[in-house]
C-alpha positions as CSV (number, residue, x, y, z in Angstrom):
1,M,-67.8,-52.3,-11.5
2,P,-69.2,-50.0,-14.2
3,F,-68.3,-50.8,-17.8
4,A,-66.3,-47.5,-18.2
5,D,-64.1,-48.4,-15.2
6,K,-63.5,-51.9,-16.5
7,V,-62.4,-50.5,-19.9
8,V,-60.0,-48.1,-18.3
9,Y,-58.6,-50.9,-16.1
10,Y,-58.1,-53.3,-18.9
11,V,-56.5,-50.8,-21.3
12,V,-54.1,-49.6,-18.6
13,A,-53.4,-53.2,-17.4
14,T,-52.8,-54.3,-21.0
15,R,-50.3,-51.5,-21.8
16,C,-48.4,-52.1,-18.6
17,E,-48.2,-55.8,-19.3
18,I,-46.9,-55.1,-22.8
19,D,-44.3,-52.7,-21.4
20,I,-43.2,-55.1,-18.7
21,N,-43.4,-58.5,-20.4
22,G,-44.0,-58.0,-24.1
23,F,-47.1,-58.2,-26.3
24,S,-47.6,-62.0,-26.2
25,S,-47.8,-61.9,-22.4
26,I,-51.2,-60.3,-22.7
27,Y,-52.5,-63.6,-24.1
28,E,-50.1,-65.9,-22.2
29,Q,-50.6,-64.6,-18.7
30,G,-52.0,-61.1,-18.6
31,L,-55.7,-61.5,-19.4
32,N,-58.0,-64.5,-19.7
33,S,-60.4,-64.9,-22.7
34,H,-63.3,-63.1,-20.9
35,E,-61.1,-60.1,-20.0
36,L,-59.7,-59.9,-23.5
37,A,-63.3,-59.9,-24.9
38,L,-64.1,-57.0,-22.5
39,L,-60.9,-55.2,-23.8
40,V,-62.1,-55.7,-27.3
41,D,-65.6,-54.4,-26.4
42,G,-64.1,-51.4,-24.7
43,L,-61.8,-50.5,-27.6
44,N,-64.8,-50.6,-29.9
45,K,-66.7,-48.3,-27.5
46,L,-63.7,-45.9,-27.8
47,D,-64.1,-46.1,-31.6
48,E,-60.7,-47.9,-31.8
49,M,-62.0,-50.5,-34.2
50,D,-58.7,-51.5,-35.7
51,L,-57.1,-52.0,-32.2
52,A,-60.2,-54.0,-31.2
53,R,-59.8,-56.2,-34.4
54,Q,-56.1,-56.8,-33.6
55,F,-56.8,-58.0,-30.1
56,A,-59.8,-60.0,-31.2
57,S,-57.7,-61.6,-33.9
58,G,-55.1,-62.8,-31.4
59,L,-57.9,-64.1,-29.1
60,Q,-59.5,-66.0,-31.9
61,L,-56.2,-67.6,-33.0
62,L,-55.6,-68.8,-29.5
63,Q,-59.2,-70.0,-29.0
64,S,-59.0,-72.0,-32.2
65,E,-55.8,-73.7,-30.8
66,G,-57.5,-74.5,-27.5
67,F,-55.1,-72.3,-25.5
68,Y,-57.7,-71.2,-23.0
69,T,-58.5,-74.8,-22.2
70,H,-54.9,-75.8,-21.4
71,M,-53.3,-72.4,-20.7
72,N,-49.9,-73.7,-21.7
73,W,-48.0,-71.3,-23.9
74,D,-45.5,-74.1,-24.8
75,Q,-48.4,-76.0,-26.5
76,V,-49.1,-73.0,-28.8
77,P,-47.8,-73.7,-32.4
78,A,-44.8,-71.6,-33.4
79,A,-46.8,-70.2,-36.4
80,V,-49.5,-68.9,-34.0
81,K,-46.8,-67.3,-31.7
82,V,-45.3,-65.6,-34.8
83,E,-48.8,-64.2,-35.8
84,I,-49.3,-63.0,-32.2
85,G,-45.9,-61.2,-32.6
86,V,-47.1,-59.6,-35.9
87,I,-50.3,-58.4,-34.2
88,G,-48.1,-56.9,-31.4
89,E,-46.2,-55.0,-34.1
90,R,-49.4,-53.6,-35.5
91,V,-50.7,-52.6,-32.1
92,G,-47.3,-51.0,-31.1
93,D,-47.7,-48.2,-28.6
94,R,-51.2,-47.2,-29.8
95,L,-52.8,-48.0,-26.4
96,W,-50.8,-45.1,-24.9
97,S,-52.6,-42.6,-27.1
98,L,-56.0,-43.4,-25.6
99,D,-55.9,-41.3,-22.5
100,E,-58.2,-38.6,-23.7
101,K,-60.8,-41.1,-24.9
102,L,-60.5,-43.0,-21.6
103,A,-61.1,-39.8,-19.7
104,S,-64.1,-39.0,-21.9
105,L,-65.5,-42.4,-21.3
106,L,-65.1,-42.0,-17.5
107,N,-66.7,-38.6,-17.6
108,G,-69.8,-40.0,-19.4
109,K,-69.8,-43.2,-17.3
110,T,-72.1,-45.5,-19.1
111,D,-72.7,-49.1,-18.1
């Protein structure tokens, strides 16, 4: 699948997951670490550096706690869960404002 298509997929999947199950579900069950890294790369490609930093921050927090080894949200320390919630507040609904950038990325399809 071309990179542009992957970026669109992960942005749309992420915003739907957030709307359905809340922000922490992105990390808990929505995307694995590889998919989150691709989302971060895609957000950077869209010149959404702050959004990319927010998602990367959550990914790094959970990687440092070993989450992607055990994949058990109950083993994540409460302080990390709180920080993930804070990141979610900073991200808010900003993914929903990316449609024009996503369309431009698709129109210029680069891999």
